[in-house]
C-alpha positions as CSV (number, residue, x, y, z in Angstrom):
1,M,0.0,0.0,0.0
2,G,3.0,2.3,0.5
3,I,3.3,5.2,2.9
4,L,0.0,6.2,4.5
5,T,-1.0,9.7,5.5
6,R,-1.9,10.3,9.1
7,E,-5.6,10.3,8.2
8,Q,-5.3,7.0,6.4
9,D,-3.4,5.5,9.3
10,L,-6.1,6.5,11.7
11,M,-8.8,5.1,9.5
12,L,-7.3,1.6,9.7
13,A,-8.5,1.3,13.3
14,H,-12.1,2.2,12.4
15,R,-14.7,-0.5,12.3
16,I,-15.9,-1.4,8.8
17,E,-19.3,-0.2,9.8
18,D,-17.9,3.3,9.5
19,L,-17.4,2.8,5.7
20,N,-20.1,3.4,3.2
21,I,-20.9,-0.3,2.5
22,R,-24.3,-1.9,1.9
23,Q,-25.5,-4.0,4.8
24,Y,-25.4,-7.2,2.8
25,T,-21.7,-6.7,2.0
26,L,-21.0,-5.6,5.6
27,N,-22.6,-8.8,7.0
28,L,-20.5,-11.0,4.7
29,L,-17.3,-9.3,5.8
30,L,-18.2,-9.4,9.5
31,N,-19.1,-13.1,9.3
32,R,-15.7,-13.7,7.9
33,G,-13.9,-12.0,10.8
34,I,-13.2,-8.7,9.0
35,F,-14.0,-6.1,11.7
36,T,-11.8,-3.1,11.0
37,V,-10.7,-1.2,8.0
38,G,-7.2,-2.4,8.7
39,D,-8.4,-6.0,8.5
40,L,-10.0,-5.3,5.1
41,V,-7.1,-3.5,3.4
42,K,-4.9,-6.5,4.3
43,R,-7.0,-8.6,1.9
44,E,-6.6,-9.1,-1.9
45,E,-9.5,-9.1,-4.2
46,R,-9.0,-12.7,-5.0
47,H,-9.3,-13.6,-1.3
48,L,-12.6,-11.7,-0.9
49,R,-14.0,-13.4,-4.1
50,E,-13.6,-16.8,-2.4
51,F,-16.3,-15.9,0.2
52,D,-19.6,-17.5,-0.5
53,R,-22.1,-15.0,-2.0
54,F,-19.4,-12.3,-2.4
55,G,-20.1,-11.3,-6.0
56,P,-19.2,-8.3,-8.2
57,K,-21.6,-5.9,-6.4
58,C,-20.0,-6.7,-3.1
59,M,-16.5,-6.2,-4.5
60,E,-17.7,-2.9,-6.0
61,D,-19.0,-1.8,-2.6
62,V,-15.7,-2.5,-1.0
63,I,-13.5,-0.9,-3.6
64,Q,-15.6,2.2,-3.8
65,A,-15.9,2.5,0.1
66,L,-12.1,2.2,0.4
67,A,-11.5,4.7,-2.4
68,E,-13.7,7.2,-0.6
69,V,-11.1,7.2,2.3
70,N,-8.1,7.0,-0.1
71,L,-7.4,3.3,0.7
72,S,-7.4,0.1,-1.4
73,L,-7.2,-3.6,-1.0
74,A,-3.8,-5.2,-0.7
75,K,-1.8,-6.2,-3.7
76,T,-0.3,-9.0,-1.6
77,D,-2.5,-10.9,0.8
78,Y,-0.7,-10.1,4.1
79,A,-3.5,-11.6,6.2
80,N,-2.6,-15.1,5.0
81,S,1.2,-14.7,4.8
82,R,1.8,-15.0,8.5
């Protein structure tokens, strides 16, 4: 992701409920243990697409919501590289 601004860094601690995401998408993320913006940006698109019922509209929700706060999904899936 590169170097974060102070605002971006602070946003990572926010709960995903603070993002502008449809309730359906929000529920899918919460049910998979993604609770904070930091949890979400550690994931790659390919990882989220593996979730049951996580289709193109859900992906669009996530990408758009992160873009609104100048963040994006990971290019490398750090969540599973530990």
